C-alpha positions as semicolon CSV with decimal commas, in nm:
position;residue;x (nm);y (nm);z (nm)
1;M;0,000;0,000;0,000
2;A;0,288;0,235;0,078
3;T;0,298;0,441;-0,244
4;F;0,483;0,771;-0,201
5;I;0,520;1,069;-0,432
6;S;0,855;1,219;-0,533
7;V;0,932;1,534;-0,735
8;P;1,150;1,543;-1,050
9;L;1,461;1,763;-1,060
10;K;1,491;2,081;-1,263
11;K;1,765;2,087;-1,527
12;S;1,994;2,383;-1,593
13;S;2,214;2,498;-1,878
14;E;2,586;2,537;-1,810
15;V;2,703;2,874;-1,676
16;D;3,066;2,983;-1,637
17;L;3,082;3,151;-1,297
18;S;3,460;3,166;-1,281
19;K;3,533;3,416;-1,560
20;P;3,297;3,705;-1,462
21;L;3,365;3,665;-1,089
22;T;3,741;3,661;-1,148
23;K;3,714;3,973;-1,364
24;F;3,519;4,153;-1,091
25;I;3,776;4,046;-0,830
26;H;4,067;4,173;-1,045
27;N;3,889;4,505;-1,095
28;T;3,792;4,549;-0,730
29;Y;4,066;4,409;-0,507
30;P;4,438;4,497;-0,517
31;S;4,689;4,247;-0,654
32;G;4,829;4,009;-0,398
33;E;4,750;3,693;-0,206
34;E;4,401;3,813;-0,111
35;Q;4,307;3,863;-0,477
36;N;4,458;3,525;-0,572
37;E;4,263;3,354;-0,294
38;Y;3,934;3,504;-0,415
39;C;4,011;3,397;-0,774
40;R;4,076;3,040;-0,659
41;A;3,746;3,051;-0,469
42;A;3,567;3,159;-0,790
43;D;3,711;2,855;-0,970
44;E;3,597;2,627;-0,685
45;L;3,247;2,778;-0,696
46;N;3,228;2,703;-1,069
47;K;3,327;2,340;-1,002
48;L;3,071;2,319;-0,721
49;R;2,792;2,431;-0,955
50;K;2,887;2,169;-1,209
51;S;2,872;1,902;-0,937
52;A;2,542;2,030;-0,797
53;V;2,337;2,104;-1,110
54;G;2,548;2,007;-1,411
55;R;2,522;1,627;-1,388
56;P;2,268;1,353;-1,299
57;L;2,242;1,311;-0,922
58;D;2,221;0,986;-0,729
59;K;1,938;0,952;-0,479
60;H;2,182;0,963;-0,191
61;D;2,279;1,184;0,104
62;S;2,610;1,282;-0,058
63;S;2,433;1,427;-0,364
64;L;2,194;1,623;-0,144
65;E;2,490;1,757;0,058
66;T;2,651;1,883;-0,263
67;V;2,337;2,068;-0,374
68;M;2,288;2,215;-0,025
69;R;2,651;2,332;-0,014
70;Y;2,601;2,508;-0,346
71;Y;2,282;2,674;-0,217
72;D;2,461;2,783;0,102
73;Q;2,743;2,929;-0,109
74;L;2,496;3,124;-0,326
75;C;2,341;3,273;-0,012
76;S;2,688;3,361;0,116
77;I;2,809;3,540;-0,198
78;E;2,485;3,727;-0,268
79;P;2,574;4,026;-0,045
80;K;2,942;4,015;-0,148
81;F;2,907;4,065;-0,525
82;P;2,694;4,323;-0,713
83;F;2,476;4,083;-0,913
84;T;2,304;4,344;-1,131
85;E;2,268;4,399;-1,503
86;S;2,496;4,703;-1,494
87;Q;2,772;4,545;-1,287
88;L;2,800;4,167;-1,254
89;C;2,550;4,019;-1,498
90;L;2,511;3,638;-1,493
91;T;2,223;3,473;-1,680
92;F;2,089;3,141;-1,548
93;T;1,870;2,913;-1,761
94;W;1,646;2,643;-1,609
95;K;1,384;2,409;-1,757
96;D;1,039;2,353;-1,608
97;A;1,059;2,030;-1,404
98;F;0,711;1,911;-1,509
99;D;0,701;2,019;-1,874
100;K;0,841;1,737;-2,087
101;G;0,791;1,920;-2,416
102;S;0,635;1,774;-2,728
103;I;0,728;1,649;-3,071
104;F;0,688;2,005;-3,195
105;G;0,915;2,171;-2,942
106;G;1,128;2,137;-2,632
107;S;1,022;2,184;-2,274
108;V;0,952;2,527;-2,130
109;K;1,258;2,706;-1,994
110;L;1,332;3,046;-1,847
111;A;1,656;3,247;-1,856
112;L;1,703;3,532;-1,610
113;P;2,003;3,746;-1,504
114;S;1,913;3,692;-1,139
115;L;2,097;3,518;-0,857
116;G;1,763;3,499;-0,673
117;Y;1,631;3,287;-0,962
118;E;1,931;3,055;-0,939
119;K;1,880;3,018;-0,563
120;T;1,509;2,941;-0,611
121;C;1,578;2,669;-0,868
122;V;1,856;2,512;-0,660
123;L;1,629;2,510;-0,354
124;F;1,360;2,342;-0,565
125;N;1,611;2,069;-0,648
126;I;1,695;2,032;-0,278
127;G;1,326;1,965;-0,210
128;A;1,294;1,736;-0,512
129;L;1,607;1,533;-0,429
130;A;1,504;1,506;-0,063
131;S;1,166;1,366;-0,173
132;Q;1,340;1,111;-0,397
133;I;1,578;0,999;-0,120
134;A;1,281;0,964;0,119
135;C;1,095;0,748;-0,134
136;E;1,398;0,519;-0,161
137;Q;1,394;0,434;0,212
138;N;1,306;0,080;0,321
139;L;1,029;0,147;0,573
140;D;1,072;-0,186;0,750
141;N;1,315;-0,046;1,010
142;D;1,318;0,249;1,249
143;E;1,623;0,425;1,101
144;A;1,470;0,430;0,755
145;L;1,140;0,561;0,895
146;K;1,321;0,843;1,076
147;A;1,521;0,928;0,763
148;A;1,213;0,929;0,540
149;S;1,024;1,162;0,775
150;K;1,326;1,395;0,798
151;Y;1,365;1,420;0,420
152;Y;0,992;1,472;0,356
153;Q;0,988;1,757;0,610
154;L;1,300;1,908;0,448
155;A;1,130;1,889;0,107
156;S;0,816;2,050;0,252
157;G;1,025;2,330;0,402
158;A;1,212;2,392;0,075
159;F;0,891;2,418;-0,130
160;S;0,724;2,633;0,137
161;H;1,022;2,873;0,136
162;I;0,999;2,908;-0,242
163;K;0,626;2,980;-0,212
164;D;0,700;3,271;0,024
165;T;0,996;3,419;-0,167
166;V;0,977;3,338;-0,538
167;L;0,783;3,644;-0,655
168;S;1,005;3,891;-0,471
169;S;1,319;3,707;-0,588
170;L;1,228;3,713;-0,957
171;N;1,020;4,031;-1,002
172;R;0,839;3,856;-1,288
173;D;0,616;3,553;-1,349
174;P;0,803;3,226;-1,284
175;T;0,763;2,897;-1,467
176;V;0,472;2,686;-1,339
177;D;0,691;2,442;-1,142
178;I;0,821;2,715;-0,908
179;S;0,502;2,925;-0,896
180;P;0,353;2,980;-0,548
181;D;0,051;2,760;-0,626
182;T;0,261;2,465;-0,739
183;V;0,524;2,468;-0,466
184;G;0,254;2,531;-0,205
185;T;0,082;2,210;-0,319
186;L;0,410;2,017;-0,323
187;S;0,485;2,137;0,031
188;L;0,150;2,000;0,152
189;I;0,208;1,666;-0,022
190;M;0,549;1,626;0,140
191;L;0,407;1,717;0,482
192;A;0,128;1,460;0,441
193;Q;0,384;1,192;0,355
194;A;0,599;1,282;0,656
195;Q;0,290;1,248;0,879
196;E;0,209;0,912;0,719
197;V;0,560;0,789;0,801
198;F;0,501;0,876;1,168
199;F;0,173;0,683;1,149
200;L;0,360;0,380;1,011
201;K;0,618;0,402;1,290
202;A;0,347;0,429;1,557
203;T;0,174;0,124;1,409
204;R;0,501;-0,067;1,393
205;D;0,579;0,022;1,756
206;K;0,224;-0,086;1,859
207;M;0,146;0,242;2,029
208;K;-0,197;0,312;2,176
209;D;-0,481;0,301;1,925
210;A;-0,605;0,644;2,036
211;L;-0,274;0,803;1,927
212;I;-0,251;0,601;1,605
213;A;-0,604;0,708;1,510
214;K;-0,516;1,076;1,562
215;L;-0,194;1,045;1,358
216;A;-0,384;0,879;1,072
217;N;-0,664;1,136;1,085
218;Q;-0,412;1,422;1,062
219;A;-0,241;1,258;0,764
220;A;-0,583;1,221;0,596
221;D;-0,641;1,594;0,646
222;Y;-0,304;1,684;0,490
223;Y;-0,372;1,462;0,187
224;G;-0,721;1,608;0,154
225;D;-0,588;1,965;0,157
226;A;-0,327;1,879;-0,106
227;F;-0,591;1,714;-0,326
228;K;-0,816;2,021;-0,301
229;Q;-0,531;2,251;-0,400
230;C;-0,462;2,035;-0,706
231;Q;-0,829;2,047;-0,803
232;Y;-0,857;2,424;-0,773
233;K;-0,540;2,506;-0,973
234;D;-0,621;2,485;-1,345
235;T;-0,255;2,514;-1,446
236;L;-0,157;2,188;-1,273
237;S;-0,404;1,953;-1,440
238;K;-0,240;1,987;-1,783
239;Y;0,084;1,830;-1,658
240;F;0,118;1,453;-1,679
241;Y;0,298;1,454;-1,343
242;F;-0,004;1,593;-1,161
243;Q;-0,244;1,374;-1,358
244;E;-0,060;1,083;-1,194
245;V;-0,053;1,252;-0,852
246;F;-0,425;1,344;-0,828
247;P;-0,558;0,987;-0,784
248;I;-0,282;0,898;-0,536
249;L;-0,373;1,196;-0,318
250;A;-0,744;1,108;-0,330
251;A;-0,670;0,744;-0,248
252;K;-0,433;0,834;0,037
253;H;-0,697;1,065;0,186
254;C;-0,946;0,776;0,198
255;I;-0,690;0,521;0,317
256;M;-0,565;0,733;0,607
257;Q;-0,927;0,803;0,707
258;A;-0,993;0,428;0,701
259;H;-0,690;0,368;0,926
260;A;-0,814;0,634;1,166
261;E;-1,163;0,476;1,181
262;Y;-1,018;0,128;1,227
263;H;-0,800;0,222;1,525
264;Q;-1,079;0,434;1,676
265;A;-1,303;0,123;1,643
266;V;-1,047;-0,083;1,835
267;L;-1,053;0,185;2,106
268;A;-1,436;0,176;2,110
269;K;-1,427;-0,203;2,159
270;Q;-1,187;-0,157;2,452
271;Q;-1,438;0,090;2,599
272;K;-1,723;-0,161;2,535
273;K;-1,887;0,071;2,283
274;F;-1,972;-0,212;2,046
275;G;-2,222;-0,019;1,837
276;E;-1,965;0,257;1,774
277;E;-1,707;-0,010;1,686
278;I;-1,931;-0,148;1,413
279;G;-2,021;0,199;1,283
280;R;-1,656;0,299;1,247
281;L;-1,552;-0,031;1,088
282;Q;-1,840;0,001;0,844
283;H;-1,721;0,351;0,748
284;A;-1,363;0,226;0,712
285;S;-1,486;-0,057;0,489
286;D;-1,676;0,187;0,268
287;L;-1,365;0,404;0,233
288;V;-1,139;0,119;0,115
289;K;-1,413;0,004;-0,125
290;T;-1,404;0,350;-0,280
291;V;-1,026;0,323;-0,322
292;S;-1,055;-0,027;-0,473
293;S;-1,318;0,080;-0,723
294;R;-1,160;0,411;-0,831
295;Y;-0,786;0,398;-0,768
296;D;-0,695;0,030;-0,772
297;E;-0,442;0,080;-1,056
298;Y;-0,248;0,325;-0,837
299;I;-0,271;0,171;-0,488
300;N;-0,354;-0,184;-0,377
301;V;-0,555;-0,190;-0,051
302;K;-0,647;-0,561;-0,042
303;D;-0,460;-0,630;0,284
304;L;-0,617;-0,332;0,457
305;A;-0,964;-0,421;0,326
306;D;-0,928;-0,781;0,447
307;K;-0,820;-0,667;0,795
308;I;-1,113;-0,424;0,826
309;N;-1,366;-0,676;0,693
310;R;-1,248;-0,947;0,931
311;A;-1,284;-0,709;1,225
312;L;-1,625;-0,591;1,099
313;T;-1,757;-0,948;1,059
314;A;-1,641;-1,046;1,408
315;A;-1,786;-0,728;1,563
316;K;-2,126;-0,778;1,398
317;K;-2,137;-1,143;1,505
318;D;-2,060;-1,060;1,869
319;N;-2,308;-0,773;1,875
320;D;-2,586;-0,979;1,716
321;F;-2,549;-1,271;1,956
322;I;-2,426;-1,104;2,275
323;Y;-2,434;-0,723;2,312
324;H;-2,722;-0,604;2,092
325;D;-2,577;-0,251;2,105
326;R;-2,732;0,009;1,875
327;V;-2,513;0,104;1,579
328;P;-2,511;0,486;1,549
329;D;-2,533;0,667;1,219
330;L;-2,207;0,795;1,072
331;K;-2,310;1,157;1,134
332;D;-2,364;1,080;1,502
333;L;-2,015;0,941;1,559
334;E;-1,785;1,161;1,763
335;S;-1,508;1,314;1,550
336;I;-1,162;1,167;1,584
337;G;-0,894;1,399;1,719
338;K;-0,576;1,492;1,534
339;A;-0,210;1,482;1,631
340;S;0,049;1,642;1,403
341;L;0,411;1,539;1,462
342;V;0,554;1,711;1,154
343;K;0,621;2,060;1,020
344;P;0,811;2,204;0,724
345;T;1,181;2,225;0,806
346;P;1,279;2,595;0,818
347;I;1,535;2,694;0,556
348;N;1,811;2,832;0,776
349;I;2,159;2,892;0,635
350;P;2,372;2,688;0,629
351;L;2,167;2,386;0,524
352;S;2,473;2,165;0,488
353;Q;2,666;2,054;0,795
354;K;2,975;2,039;0,575
355;F;2,948;2,394;0,443
356;S;3,266;2,601;0,438
357;D;3,237;2,945;0,280
358;L;3,477;2,973;-0,015
359;F;3,468;3,353;0,022
360;E;3,481;3,358;0,402
361;K;3,735;3,643;0,415
362;M;3,542;3,860;0,168
363;V;3,307;4,102;0,341
364;P;2,958;4,189;0,209
365;L;2,951;4,458;-0,059
366;A;2,759;4,695;0,171
367;V;3,036;4,663;0,429
368;Q;3,304;4,701;0,159
369;Q;3,140;5,025;0,045
370;C;3,126;5,148;0,405
371;L;3,495;5,062;0,446
372;N;3,577;5,261;0,132
373;V;3,390;5,568;0,260
374;Y;3,545;5,525;0,605
375;N;3,893;5,509;0,451
376;Q;3,818;5,830;0,260
377;R;3,710;6,000;0,584
378;K;4,019;5,865;0,759
379;A;4,250;5,980;0,477
380;E;4,088;6,325;0,477
381;L;4,132;6,358;0,854
382;I;4,495;6,240;0,842
383;N;4,581;6,458;0,542
384;T;4,421;6,765;0,700
385;T;4,602;6,710;1,029
386;I;4,938;6,643;0,864
387;A;4,891;6,941;0,630
388;Q;4,832;7,160;0,937
389;M;5,161;7,045;1,089
390;R;5,355;7,079;0,763
391;D;5,214;7,427;0,706
392;A;5,326;7,518;1,056
393;T;5,677;7,391;0,978
394;T;5,685;7,582;0,648
395;F;5,568;7,896;0,826
396;V;5,827;7,875;1,104
397;N;6,105;7,802;0,852
398;G;6,001;8,115;0,664
399;V;6,006;8,323;0,983
400;L;6,351;8,192;1,080
401;A;6,484;8,250;0,728
402;S;6,359;8,609;0,733
403;L;6,544;8,658;1,064
404;N;6,852;8,470;0,934
405;L;6,825;8,229;1,225
406;P;7,002;8,027;1,342
407;A;7,278;8,140;1,103
408;A;7,287;8,493;1,254
409;I;7,382;8,375;1,603
410;E;7,617;8,106;1,466
411;D;7,789;8,366;1,243
412;V;7,910;8,612;1,505
413;S;8,267;8,556;1,376
414;G;8,165;8,679;1,030
415;D;8,406;8,461;0,826
416;S;8,309;8,089;0,867
417;I;8,012;7,889;0,736
418;P;7,735;7,873;0,995
419;Q;7,670;7,516;1,110
420;S;7,302;7,528;1,008
421;I;7,402;7,625;0,652
422;L;7,648;7,334;0,636
423;Q;7,371;7,095;0,744
424;K;7,136;7,236;0,482
425;S;7,404;7,193;0,214
426;K;7,463;6,829;0,312
427;A;7,087;6,760;0,309
428;I;7,053;6,888;-0,049
429;I;7,364;6,701;-0,172
430;Q;7,235;6,375;-0,015
431;Q;6,913;6,406;-0,220
432;G;7,105;6,439;-0,546
433;G;7,142;6,813;-0,557
434;I;7,029;7,027;-0,844
435;Q;7,047;6,736;-1,095
436;T;6,762;6,556;-0,912
437;I;6,522;6,848;-0,931
438;D;6,613;6,917;-1,297
439;Q;6,535;6,554;-1,391
440;L;6,203;6,553;-1,204
441;I;6,096;6,876;-1,375
442;R;6,183;6,729;-1,718
443;D;5,993;6,401;-1,656
444;L;5,666;6,531;-1,510
445;P;5,521;6,708;-1,818
446;E;5,565;6,390;-2,025
447;L;5,377;6,187;-1,762
448;L;5,099;6,444;-1,748
449;Q;5,068;6,445;-2,128
450;R;5,050;6,062;-2,139
451;N;4,774;6,055;-1,878
452;K;4,587;6,330;-2,063
453;E;4,605;6,138;-2,394
454;I;4,469;5,821;-2,231
455;L;4,186;6,017;-2,072
456;E;4,088;6,186;-2,400
457;E;4,102;5,855;-2,588
458;S;3,885;5,688;-2,324
459;L;3,621;5,960;-2,319
460;K;3,613;5,947;-2,699
461;F;3,549;5,571;-2,675
462;L;3,257;5,630;-2,436
463;D;3,109;5,891;-2,673
464;E;3,129;5,642;-2,963
465;E;2,976;5,367;-2,748
466;E;2,687;5,597;-2,651
467;A;2,627;5,694;-3,013
468;T;2,622;5,326;-3,119
469;D;2,382;5,243;-2,836
470;N;2,149;5,526;-2,938
471;D;2,154;5,408;-3,302
472;L;2,066;5,051;-3,199
473;K;1,792;5,177;-2,968
474;S;1,649;5,383;-3,252
475;K;1,669;5,085;-3,489
476;F;1,532;4,807;-3,266
477;K;1,316;5,024;-3,035
478;D;1,153;4,809;-2,760
479;R;1,352;4,501;-2,862
480;W;1,672;4,675;-2,752
481;Q;1,653;4,598;-2,379
482;R;2,009;4,678;-2,274
483;T;2,063;4,942;-2,006
484;P;2,124;5,277;-2,186
485;S;2,491;5,356;-2,232
486;I;2,453;5,695;-2,062
487;E;2,337;5,519;-1,744
488;L;2,570;5,221;-1,772
489;Y;2,886;5,432;-1,796
490;K;2,778;5,720;-1,571
491;P;3,022;5,622;-1,290
492;L;3,305;5,602;-1,544
493;R;3,226;5,944;-1,690
494;T;3,210;6,094;-1,340
495;E;3,553;5,950;-1,259
496;G;3,682;6,074;-1,593
497;D;3,565;6,430;-1,522
498;S;3,721;6,410;-1,178
499;F;4,052;6,292;-1,323
500;R;4,043;6,567;-1,587
501;G;4,025;6,816;-1,300
502;V;4,324;6,649;-1,134
503;L;4,525;6,674;-1,457
504;D;4,429;7,039;-1,515
505;R;4,534;7,131;-1,163
506;A;4,860;6,936;-1,203
507;I;4,941;7,114;-1,531
508;G;4,871;7,451;-1,367
509;A;5,085;7,358;-1,068
510;D;5,371;7,254;-1,300
511;A;5,415;7,616;-1,416
512;V;5,414;7,742;-1,057
513;V;5,679;7,484;-0,961
514;K;5,906;7,591;-1,248
515;E;5,873;7,960;-1,160
516;R;5,944;7,890;-0,794
517;Y;6,246;7,677;-0,885
518;Q;6,394;7,950;-1,106
519;T;6,355;8,200;-0,821
520;H;6,567;7,988;-0,584
521;R;6,787;7,799;-0,832
522;E;7,096;8,015;-0,771
523;A;7,082;7,964;-0,394
524;I;7,026;7,588;-0,440
525;A;7,324;7,570;-0,679
526;I;7,549;7,740;-0,420
527;L;7,440;7,491;-0,152
528;C;7,542;7,206;-0,386
529;K;7,906;7,327;-0,392
530;P;8,187;7,167;-0,185
531;E;8,248;7,328;0,156
532;T;8,545;7,543;0,044
533;E;8,356;7,679;-0,259
534;L;8,046;7,731;-0,045
535;N;8,250;7,935;0,206
536;A;8,397;8,140;-0,077
537;A;8,048;8,212;-0,215
538;I;7,936;8,365;0,116
539;P;8,061;8,726;0,169
540;S;8,266;8,781;0,485
541;A;8,201;9,058;0,738
542;N;8,374;9,229;1,027
543;P;8,360;9,011;1,340
544;A;8,113;9,092;1,614
545;K;8,277;8,897;1,893
546;T;8,121;9,119;2,157
547;L;7,791;8,931;2,094
548;Q;7,944;8,584;2,143
549;G;7,863;8,550;2,514
550;S;7,576;8,796;2,540
551;E;7,251;8,705;2,716
552;V;7,037;8,773;2,409
553;V;7,236;8,517;2,202
554;S;7,193;8,260;2,480
555;T;6,820;8,333;2,491
556;L;6,784;8,293;2,115
557;K;6,979;7,965;2,120
558;S;6,756;7,835;2,397
559;L;6,441;7,937;2,210
560;L;6,569;7,778;1,887
561;N;6,642;7,454;2,073
562;M;6,288;7,460;2,210
563;L;6,158;7,521;1,858
564;D;6,358;7,223;1,728
565;E;6,195;7,006;1,994
566;V;5,852;7,128;1,885
567;K;5,933;7,044;1,521
568;K;6,065;6,699;1,618
569;G;5,747;6,648;1,820
570;R;5,545;6,719;1,505
571;E;5,751;6,469;1,306
572;Q;5,684;6,207;1,573
573;L;5,315;6,293;1,578
574;E;5,300;6,256;1,199
575;N;5,463;5,912;1,218
576;D;5,230;5,808;1,501
577;I;4,921;5,923;1,313
578;K;5,031;5,742;0,996
579;S;5,105;5,421;1,187
580;V;4,762;5,394;1,354
581;N;4,592;5,086;1,214
582;F;4,235;4,996;1,307
583;D;4,018;4,749;1,113
584;M;3,657;4,871;1,094
585;T;3,533;4,550;0,928
586;T;3,410;4,396;1,253
587;K;3,228;4,716;1,352
588;F;3,040;4,737;1,022
589;L;2,966;4,361;1,011
590;T;2,821;4,376;1,362
591;A;2,599;4,672;1,269
592;L;2,482;4,494;0,954
593;A;2,400;4,177;1,148
594;Q;2,212;4,365;1,421
595;D;2,019;4,621;1,216
596;G;2,023;4,483;0,862
597;A;2,186;4,809;0,747
598;V;2,491;5,019;0,832
599;N;2,483;5,386;0,940
600;E;2,833;5,444;0,808
601;E;2,854;5,814;0,891
602;A;2,756;5,777;1,257
603;I;2,987;5,480;1,316
604;S;3,282;5,630;1,125
605;V;3,265;5,973;1,291
606;T;3,244;5,815;1,638
607;E;3,533;5,576;1,577
608;L;3,757;5,835;1,409
609;D;3,709;6,067;1,705
610;R;3,790;5,782;1,945
611;I;4,100;5,673;1,753
612;Y;4,244;6,011;1,645
613;G;4,093;6,252;1,899
614;S;4,396;6,242;2,130
615;Y;4,634;6,301;1,836
616;T;4,445;6,604;1,706
617;H;4,450;6,747;2,060
618;K;4,828;6,701;2,079
619;V;4,867;6,868;1,738
620;Q;4,677;7,176;1,857
621;E;4,891;7,192;2,172
622;N;5,205;7,169;1,957
623;L;5,091;7,451;1,727
624;K;5,005;7,675;2,023
625;K;5,347;7,611;2,177
626;Q;5,519;7,703;1,849
627;E;5,321;8,026;1,828
628;D;5,439;8,130;2,177
629;I;5,804;8,045;2,098
630;I;5,798;8,242;1,770
631;N;5,666;8,550;1,950
632;N;5,955;8,525;2,199
633;I;6,210;8,469;1,919
634;Q;6,092;8,775;1,729
635;S;6,112;8,986;2,044
636;S;6,465;8,865;2,129
637;H;6,579;8,907;1,768
638;Q;6,485;9,275;1,773
639;E;6,717;9,325;2,069
640;F;6,988;9,117;1,896
641;S;6,964;9,331;1,580
642;K;7,014;9,651;1,780
643;M;7,326;9,515;1,944
644;K;7,476;9,378;1,624
645;Q;7,737;9,591;1,447
646;T;7,583;9,750;1,142
647;N;7,778;9,774;0,817
648;S;7,720;9,699;0,448
649;E;7,935;9,385;0,447
650;A;7,744;9,237;0,741
651;N;7,411;9,319;0,577
652;L;7,519;9,159;0,248
653;R;7,643;8,846;0,428
654;E;7,316;8,819;0,623
655;E;7,112;8,858;0,304
656;V;7,307;8,575;0,133
657;L;7,264;8,347;0,436
658;K;6,889;8,420;0,436
659;N;6,866;8,333;0,066
660;L;7,056;8,007;0,120
661;A;6,822;7,906;0,405
662;V;6,516;7,988;0,193
663;G;6,669;7,802;-0,104
664;H;6,716;7,490;0,112
665;D;6,357;7,497;0,237
666;N;6,219;7,538;-0,115
667;Y;6,442;7,260;-0,250
668;I;6,318;7,011;0,010
669;E;5,954;7,104;-0,050
670;L;5,982;7,108;-0,432
671;V;6,155;6,768;-0,449
672;A;5,893;6,613;-0,219
673;N;5,607;6,756;-0,428
674;L;5,763;6,656;-0,760
675;R;5,832;6,301;-0,642
676;E;5,477;6,267;-0,514
677;G;5,338;6,391;-0,847
678;T;5,569;6,163;-1,047
679;K;5,467;5,863;-0,838
680;R;5,100;5,948;-0,870
681;F;5,098;5,971;-1,247
682;T;5,349;5,689;-1,303
683;T;5,125;5,446;-1,114
684;K;4,840;5,547;-1,346
685;H;4,579;5,728;-1,147
686;C;4,325;5,604;-1,403
687;K;4,323;5,268;-1,233
688;G;4,108;5,415;-0,958
689;T;3,831;5,465;-1,212
690;K;3,772;5,101;-1,297
691;C;3,407;5,012;-1,321
692;S;3,294;4,651;-1,315
693;V;3,045;4,642;-1,600
694;N;2,950;4,323;-1,775
695;S;2,640;4,380;-1,982
696;P;2,539;4,208;-2,305
697;G;2,663;4,402;-2,604
698;T;2,917;4,619;-2,425
699;K;3,284;4,641;-2,525
700;L;3,413;4,804;-2,211
701;S;3,727;4,590;-2,197
702;K;3,849;4,779;-2,507
703;C;3,821;5,115;-2,331
704;P;4,175;5,245;-2,254
705;F;4,048;5,424;-1,943
706;Y;3,907;5,090;-1,821
707;S;4,203;4,866;-1,905
708;Y;4,479;5,113;-1,809
709;N;4,638;4,969;-1,491
C-alpha cells in the first residue's frame, strides 16, 4: 500500500561563474594573495555548480549535501558581489521540471540574469532530491522511517520557502513548477507523507490506538488539503505529473481516514462501545471500497480491506449474539482527534553541515562600500592634520629664514660657514642636488601628457559607445533591452571628469613649480658646492665677537632649541598618526547583522574621534606652543639686531645666508612635491576609475580608461 510521491529535478544549462567573478575580483581588489585567494574561490564555486546542477544526481545523502553546499554558497556570496545587469551580470537558464515538451518543441525554460532565480531553482532541487531519497527508504526499520520523515519535512520546508519568496526574488512571473501555487501544493504533499511515516512508525511500535487514530486522521487531512489545491489550480491539471498525482492523493486521503476509523473502532471495543465499533468499521470498509473501485491501478488496498472486513464481521457477530448494542449513524459518531508530529523544516543557512564558505574572508559589498567611505574620511582627517603640521613647519622656517636664524647667532665671527648652513648643504647634496630636481621637472610634463592622452582617448570611446547604443535603440526600439549607455557608464564618466580636473590642476601647478624653482635655483646651486667653494660664495664681514657670550644670544639659542623640539614632536606625531591601524570591518559587520543596514557616517565619525581625537588634541597643543616660541624669538631678535654691528658687508652676508636658508627649504619642498606627483601619475591614477560592468553588447574591456592599470 505504501505508495509515495517524489518530485523530478529541474535541469539547468551550463554557466561559467569563474570568468565574470574573477574579472570583478581583479577590478575590485588589489593584486596580492588576497586577490589570488578570491580567484581560486571563484574557480571552486564554478566546479561546485557543475557538481550540484550540471550532472545527474544519485538519490543519496552525498548528492543532497553537494546541492545544499552550493545553495549555502549562493546565499553567502549574494551580499558580497553586485549581481546586477549594470555590474556583474550572470544569466541562469532552467527548464520547467514538469514540462516534458512535445514532438513540436522542447520543454519550457526560463533564462534570467538573477541570482535569486538561481537560488530558487537550486532550492527546488533540494526539495525534489530530498523527496526522492525519502521514497527510496526501506520502511521496515526504524532508522529508515526516521530518515524518510526527515527528508519529507525538508522537502516540505524547501517548497514552502519558495512559495514565500519566489515572486520577490524574480520580479516577474516564474515557470509553473516554481510558482507559489505549485510549490505550495508540493509542500503539503510532502508534509502529508511525513505524517504518514510517523503513522507507520506508531503502528510498527504498537502504540496506543487512540494516538494512532489521531496520527492517521491528521495525515488524511493533509492529503485532503493537497488534493483540493490540485483540483482548484487549473494550471496543474495539464501536466502529466499531476495527472498521476491526483488519484494517489485522493486514495491516500481515503486510506488514512480508514486507518483512523479502524483504530478508533479498536478503542471503542476496549471501551465496550460495540455499536460505535461497528459503525466505524463500516465507514472504514466503505472508504477502502471507494479506493478499490476508483484507484486500484495506483494503490492496492487488499490487505487493509481484508483486515477491516475481518474485524467488521467479528464485531457484527458478537453484537448480534451477545451485546445487541445500537449502531449509530455515521453523522452521530464523535469526531476523531488529530495529532500532528511534523512541520516544514525551516530553511536556515547553512543547510549543509559540511558547508565552508569559499569567500569567508570577503566582506559583504555593503560593508566594503562602508569601508571605502570610512577610509576616505580617515585619509581626509589624516591629510588635513598632517597638512596643518607641515604648514606650521613651512611657516616657522620662513620666519627663521627672514630673521637669518640660526645662522645669525652662529655667524658672530663673520668669516666661517654657519653650522646650520652646512647641514642644509649636506641635506641637499644627499638628495642628489640640483640634478635631481632638474630631472624631475623634465619628466613630469611627459607623464601628465600621457595621462591626458589616455583620458581623452577613453572619453572618446565612451562617446562612440553611446552613439552606437542610441543608433541601436532607434533601430530596434523596444527590442533593444540593454541598459542605456549613458546610465551604464555614468560612474566612469564621473571619474573621468574628476581625473580631468586632477590633470588640469597638475598642469597649472607645474608652471608654478618651475617659476618657484627658477627663483631659488641660484641659492640651491650654491648649496650644492663643496664646503670650500660654499665658504667662498658667502661674503665675509667684520667680526662681532662682543655678541658671542651675550645674554640675548643665549636666549635665542635656547628658544631655537625649544623650537627644534617642537618640530621633532610634530615629526613624531605625523609618524604616530600614519602608523595607527584599526580594522573597521568587525564594527560594520556587527551593525549589519544587528540592524540589517549600516549607518556608516555615525559609526565612522564616532570611531575616528575615538582613535584620532587624542592626536588632534596634541597637534593643537604643539601649534600653540610654536606660536608662543615664535613670539619670543621675534622679540629677542629685535634686541639682537640693535646690538649687532651694522655695516654693508654684514648686511650683504646676512642677506646671502637668508637666501641660502630659503633656497634649502624650497628645494626640500619642491623635491617632495615633484616626487609625489611623479609617483602618482606613473602608477596610473586612471586605475582608480575602474568600473565593473558586464552587460550584453558592451565592449568596455576595449576602453583604454578601463584597461589602463
